[in-house]
N, C-alpha and C positions, 0 to 999 in steps of 0.2 A: 631480506626475503619478501615475497609478495604478501600483501595484506589478505586476510581471510575474506571469503565471499561476503559474509555479513558486514565486515568492516569496510569493504569497498562500497557497499550500499550506504552505510552510515555516512561515510565521508562525502560521497557524491550528493546525498541529500543535504547535508550541512553546507557544503560549498554552494549548491544551487540556491539555498535560502540566503546565503551571504550575498550572492549576486543580486538577489531580489532587493536587497537593502541598499544597493549602490545606485545613486541617482543617475549616473551616466548611462546605466543600463535600463532605465525606465522607458516606457513607451513614449511618454511625452517628450523626453529629451531626444530620443532617437528620431522621432518624426520631425524634429527641427533641422536635421541634416540626414538625408536619406543615404548618404555614404556610410554613416556610422554603424548601422546594423552589420554590414559585412566586416568592417574593421574590428568591431567588438567580437564577433563570432570567431574570426581568424585568431585573434590574440588568445581568447578563452579556450579554443579547441587545442591550441598548441600547449597550453598550460595544463588543462584538466578536461579531456574530451568527454568523459562520461557525465560529469556534473554540468558541462556546457550543454550537452544534448538534452539532459533533463530540464535545464533552465529554459532552453529554446522551445521545447515541446510544451512545457507547462505555461510559459509566459509569452511566447511568440506565436507558435502555430495555433495554439488553442484560441488565443485572443484575436489573431488575424482572421481565423475562420468566422468568428462571431462578427467582427467588423465588416468583413467582405460579404458574408452571406446573410447576416442578421439585419435587424432594423432597430428603431428606438426602443422597442419593447424588451430588447435584450441588453440594454445599457447597464442594468444592475449586475449582470454577470461580469461585465468588464470592470465595474467598480470593485466587486468582491475579489476578482483576480488581482487587480492593482493593489488592493489593500493586503493581499496575502491570506485572505480568509479561505479562499478555495484554490485548488491546484488542478490544472486541467491535463488531459491527454487527448489523443487523436486516434479514433478507432475506425479504420477503413478496412484493412485486410482481415480476411476470415481464414480459418484453418484450411478450407478446401478451395478458396478463391482469393487471388491477389490481384493480378493484372486485369482479369475479366471482371471489372466492377459491375457491369450490368447483370452478372449472374449472382451477385451477393444475395444471401438468403436470410439475412436479418430483416424482419418485417416490422412495420409500424402501422397499425390499423387504427383508423380514427373511430372512436366511440362517441357517437352523437349525444347519447344520454348523459355520459359522464364528462363530456367536453375534454377528452384526453386522448392521447395515443397509447396504444398497448403494444409493447415491444415483445417479440418472441424470436428465439433462435431455433431453427429447424434442426435440432440435434447438434452434436459436437462439431460436425463439419462446418456449421454456420457460426461457431464461436468466433467473436472478434479476438484477434491475437496480435502479438508483437507490439502492442501499443506501449511506448515508453512512459513509465510512471504508473501504469495501470496495475502492475504486479503488487505494489505495496502501499503507495501513498496518494495516488490521484483521488480527488473527491468528485470530480466531474469529468465528463468525456464528450467530445464531439463524436457522435455516432452516425455513420452513414447507414440508412435503412431504406428498404423499399416501401414507399408510402402508398397506402391503399385506403380508399374512402368510397363509400357507396358501391362496393364490390368492384371498383375500378382501380387498376394499378397505374400509378403515375411516375414510377421510376425512383431512382435513388435520390434521397434528400437528407439534409443534415439536421440533427437534433442535439440540443444540449441535455445531457442525461446525468442526473446525480448518481454517483457510484458509492461513495462512502460518506458517513457522517463526519464533517470536518473536525468535530470535537473529539471523536474517539477513533477515527480511521477504520471503523468497522463497516463492512458493506451492508447495504440495505436489503431487506427481504425481497425475494424475486430475482436475485442475482447470484450466480456462481462465479466468483472472481478468484483468479489464481496467478501464480508467477510462472514464467516460461523456464526458469532454471538457469544453470550456469551456461555461459556461451564461450566462444573462442576468444572474444575480447569484449571491452566495454561492459564489464560485469558490475560496474557501479550503477548501471541503468536497470531499473526493475521492469523489464518488459513483461507484460501480462496478458491474460486472456479473460474473457467474460462471456457468459451465456445468460440470456434473458428468458424468464418464464412468466408470461402474463404481467410484465412489468409496466406499470402505468406512470406516464409523465404528463404534465399539463400541456394542453393544446398550444400554449404560448411558447413552449420550448422548441417548436419547429423554427429553424432559421428561415425566415419567410421572404427574403428579398427577391428570390427567383420564383417562388411558388408558395401558395398558402391554401388553407382549408377554412371555409367559413363555418360559422356555428351550425349551419344546416348540413355541413358535410360536402359542400360543393368545392371543387378544386379550381383555384384561380391563379393566373400567372400574368405578369406584365408582358411576356413574350408571346407574340402571335406564332412565331416559328419555333417549334420545340428544339431545333438544332442550335438556335441562338441562346436559349436558356442553357443548353448543354455546354456551349462554348464558354459562357460566363462562368459556369460552375467549374469547368476545366481550368480556367485561369486561377481560381482559388486553390485548386489542387496542386498547382505548380509550385507553391511556396516551399514545400519540403525539398523538391528537386533543385530549386534555385539555391537553397541553403547548402545542400549536399555538394553542388558544384564547387562552391567556395571551400567547403570542408576538405574536399579532395585536394585542392590546391594547397591548403594549409598543411596537410599531412606531407605532401610532396616537398614543400619548401623545407620542412623540418628534417626530413630524411636527407635531402640533397645538401643541406647545410653540414650535416655530419660527414657525409661521404666526400664532398668537395674539399672541406678543410682537412680531412684525414689524408686525402690524395695529395694535397699540397705539402704535407709534412712527411708522409711515409716515403722512404727511399729504398729502392731495390735495383741492383745491377748498375752498370755504367759502361761507357765505351772501353774502359780499361779496368782490368781487375785490380790494379794498384791505385787507380784514381778514385775520386769521390763517386758515390752512388747518386742516382738521379731520382728526383721525386716522381712518383708513378703518374702524376698528372701530366708529365712531359711526354708520356708515351701516347702515340696516336690511338692505340686500342682503348686506353683508359679515357681519353678525351671523347672518343665515339660512344663509350659506354655511359658517360655521365652528362656531357654538355648538351646534347639534344633534349634530354629530360629536364635540364635546368631551363633551357629555352621554353619548353612546354609549360613548366611551372609558372614562368613569367607571363606567358600568354593566357593561361587559364586563370591566373590570379587577376589579371587585368580585366578579362572578360567577365569573371564572376562578380567583380565589383560593379561593373556596368549593369549586369543582369540583375543583381540584388537591388540596386537603386531603381531600375526600371520596374521591377516587380513591386517594390514598396510604393512607388508612385501609383501603380495600378491599384494596389490595395487601398490607398488613400482616396483615390478617385471613386472607387467602388463604394467605400464607406460614406463619402460625402454626396454621392449621386452625380458626380461630374462626368461629362463626356459619355452620357448613357448610350448614344448611338454607336460610339466607337468601341465601347468595352467588350461586346461579344467577339468582335473580330480580333481585338487585341488579346483577349483571353485565349482564343484559339491559337494565335501565333505564339504567345508565351508558353502555352502547353506544348506546342511542337518544338520550340527551341529548347525548353527545359527537359523535354523527353529525349533529346539528343545530347544536350550538354552534360547531363548527369552520366550517361554511359561513356562519353568521350573522356570526361575528367576522371571517372572511376577507372576505366581501363588504362588510361595513360599514366596515372599516378600509381596504380597497382604495379605496372611494369617498372616505373621509376624507383619505387620503394624497394622492390625485389632486386633491381640492379644495384642500388645503393648498398643493400645488405651484402651482396656477393662481392661488390667492389671493395669492401672493407675486409675481405678475407675472413679468416677464422675469428678475428676479434669482433667482426660484425655479428657473429653468432652469439656473443655474450649478451645476456639479458641487460646487463648494465650499459651496453652500447646504446640501447633504446630502440634500435631498428626493428627488433622483433615485435615490440609492443605497438609501434607505429603500423607495422604490416598487419597485425591482428586487428587493431582497431579500425584501420581503413577497410578491411575486408567486408565489413557490414555495408559499405557503400555500394557493393556490387549487387545487392539484392533488396535492401529496404527502399521504400518509396518507389518500387517498381523494379522487377528483374530486367537487367539492361537489354538483353536481346529482344525481349518482348516490348519493352518500353520504346525502343527506337523505331519499332514498326509504326507507332503512332505518328512519328515524324514523317516517315515515307508515305503513309496514307494521306497526310495533309498535303504533301508535295504533289502527289499524283493527281490531285484535284486540279492542279494548274496546267497539266499537259494540254487539255483541249484549248485553253487560252493561248498557249504557246503555238499550237498548230495554226490557230486562226490569227496569230500575230496581234492579239488584243493586249492592251496594257495590263500589267500586274502591279498592284500597289498595295503593300501590306503596311500596317501601322509602324512597324519597326524596320521596314525596308530590307528584311532578310531575304526576300524572294524577288525583289523588284527587277533585278538583272535578267530574270527569266523572260521578261517582256521581249528581250532580244534573242531568245533561245535559238530560233532558226538561223539567225545571223551568226551567232556564236558557233554553231555547229557546222556551218557551211564552209568547207575547205580549210578548217583550222589546222595549224601546224605550230609546233614550238619553234620559234625563230631564233632564239638565243644561240650563239655559237661560242661564247666564252663564259667562264664562271662569273665574271663581273656582270655580264648582261643577264645571265640567268638569275642572279641574286636580286635584281631590281624588282620592286613591288609591281611595276608595270608589266613585268614578264610573269610574275607568280600569280597574281589575281586572275588574269585571263585563263590560266591553266585550270584553276579551281572552278571558275565559272563554266568552263567547258566540261569538266568532270561532272558537275551537278546536272547540266543539261543533257549530256550524253547518257548518264545513268538514269535520268528521268525518262528519257526516250526508250532506252533498252528495257527498263523495268516495265514501262507501259506496254511495250511490244511483247515482252515475255508473259505478262499478265493476260494479254489478249490471246496469245498462243495457247495458254493453259485454260482458256475459257470453257472448253468442253468438259473439264473436270468440275466445273462449278466455281462460283466466286470464292468460296471459302478455301478449297484446296488449291485453286489457281493462285490466290494470294500467298498461301503457305509455301507453294513450290517456287516462288520467285524471290525468296528472302536471301538466300546464302550469298550469291554472287551479284545480286542486283539491288534489291530493296534496302538491305542493310548497308551496303556500300553507298547507296544514295543518301541515306540518313547521315552516315559518317561524313561524306564529302560535303554535304550541305552545312553541317555544324562547323566543320573545319574552315570552310570558306567564310562563314559568318564570324567565327572567332578571329580569323585573320583580318577581316574587314573592320571589326571593332578595334583590334589592336592597332591597325594602321591609322585609323582616325585619332587614336590616343597619341601615337607617335608624332603625328603631324601637329598636334597641339603642344608638344614639348618645345620650349623655347631654347633650352641649352643644346647647342650643336653637338657637343661631345656625347651627352646622354642620348640624344636622338640617334647618333651613329651607332652606338652600342645596341640600342633597342631595335634598330633596323637589322643588325646582324642576328639578333635573337629571332626576330620575325622571319628572316630568310632561312635561317638554320632549321627552325621548326617546320616551316612550310615545305622545304625540300626533303627533310627527314621523313615527313608523312608521305610524300610522294614516293620516296625510295622504298619505304617499308610496306606501304599499303596499296598504292595505285599504279605501280609500274606496268603491271599486266594490262590494266584498263587503258592507259594512254597509248599502248602499242596496239591493243585489240581494236581500239576506236580510231586509229590512224592519226592521233595527235602527234605521235613520234614515229619515226621510221629509222631503221638501221640501229647499230649499237652505239653510235656517237652520243645520242641523247642520254641513254642510261649511264654511260661513263661520265658525261658532263654533270649529271645530277650527283653522282657519287663523289666526283672530284670537288664539287661545290660544298657538299656536306663536310668533307674532311678539311677543306680549306677554311671554312667558317669555324670549325672546331679549333683549328690551330690559331686563328685570329682571336678567339674568345678565351683561350686557356689562361692567358695572363690576366684576364679580367674576372676569371671565375670566382676567386675568393672574394673580391670586392662585390661581385653580383650577389653572392649569398649573404655577405655581411649586410647588404642594403635591405634585405627582407628577413633576415634571421631573427628568431626570438632570442632574448638574453640567455646567458649561460644557465641560470638557475631554472629556466623553463626548458631549455634544450636537454639539460641533465644527462649529458653523455661525455665520458672521458675522451672519446674519439673526436668530438667536434667542438671542443671548447675554443673560444675566440682567441685565446693567447697562443694557440698552437702547441701547447705542451702536452702532446698526446701521451707520451710514455710516463711522464710524471703523474698525470691524472689516472692513467691506467694502473700504475703501481699502487697509488693510494686506494683506488677502488678495490683492487684484489686483496690488499693487505687488511683492509677494514671490513671485508665481507664476513658475516657471521660464520663461525666454524672453519674459516679458511686455513687457520694455522693450528687447529686442535684436532686431536684424534676423535673419531666418532664415538658416540655413547655406546654403540654396539660393538666396540672393538674386540671385546672378549669372545663374542660369537665367532668371529673370524679366527682369532688366535686358537680357540679351543678346537675349531674345525680342522685347522692345519695340524694341530698336535695329534689328531686321531688318524692322520693319513699314514 
């Protein structure tokens, strides 16, 4: 049976503290190899997601914010966190505002006489909420508040705010701190809320790398252009979305391991009623249900590892003051990428996990199968650190700024090269056609990448044109009215192209020819599956494809790639699967003994073979009829 609500909290806290004592998970060790944070999070999320998120919030997001946005005067907070004296959380979202960060209503007013900031919440709607760890155990918080000094508002800034006494875990006066209560999943995390009432914190608790207040109350910033300060701050905000991109992939891998292994063992029907039955993975329908999702998990896992390494390098450079001129532009690009990668990974793995649940039939509905818990825990990725439909608008907004450069055929060069191809935007759009005539030709990267580059450029142009056509309604409503079939599709196509670009670069670095061939099949399958599911109407509407042959060719290619990969499917999940004790599912054990493990699980379940304690109520009720 499931542990009680309080027991889940206790276990998650103890596990996260255990993680804190492991040298391999220390900040110092992880900074020696920037690939390690992603790998550690993947392994830990598959083992114990709630405690892993608690650990990451308290000892990664909290400290990363201080390193990225703070200065030397905040080093003691890092030392205390490293020693385990304090535990942090991350307070951005408010009850009435999440995505619209500029409308946050928690205020921090500088008091010149006391040399402190006074924090206030404008009622319950301004309460900071959903912060992991805040509900019961966090002693400090990174709080985003509107900085005001000398009657002037300077926008959202970060503060290190004491919440509880580390010795007693009791909140300080001036705070109303509480727990958000039971959730659909991840109940080991004590998500909480806090309201501030004339709560004073030292002036030095402002994280002041991007902006500061002098003793006289004057606001100073190293950035002449406010938008550059905003861009650097956005890069720091990307951390949670970067981590979530990898978390989504980890959940997907876990679910697909169960479903693919089960499909290789489960037999139903066959060519002859008297002959042997066929594993359900042999059926084309089942291959189509699972294998594109497996390809997607591989691509997202590869991309998330690259993105994590890139972001941590950005954090290190920010902390050390390296590449100062490059950081604002890099921060803005990281923000645009992570604002799209989180939605893409979340939506893709949501669909994958649900398909895995259904592909395991009725047995997949058993709690012991593990798929329900994966689905419920993953569900949080749809909304925390930004609601996906709102979040991806930030990507399309960033992209739309490039259209004037495309029209003037001016060079576009971003630090991560995610948008560089748009320098050739007009050339890409001019007379473009899908030229492949066979499945083999269509599956080549040289055929696939140009399709996605055309998609991005075409959607950029049509979104810009739609926005201009809606101009009479005003900028706000004009932008709102071009989201559904234009701007959202633009953001999705952009991040899909970039995921494919990164994956292709990683494939080309692979020295083993056989592995490279399988990875190319995964690359092609996912690229064409995305086209078939999401972009078919666009490529016809824009003239990239004409007649029915292209649609048929794409569909044929998807099915042929599924058939080619089905014999590799078990090996592919084995290569990335967690060990059996972590997977903890009778349907997905590595030895393939599904029915043996299922029998053991059913027979060992509490009360499985006993009559209920309330049996007399039923017997008495029947006797009265």
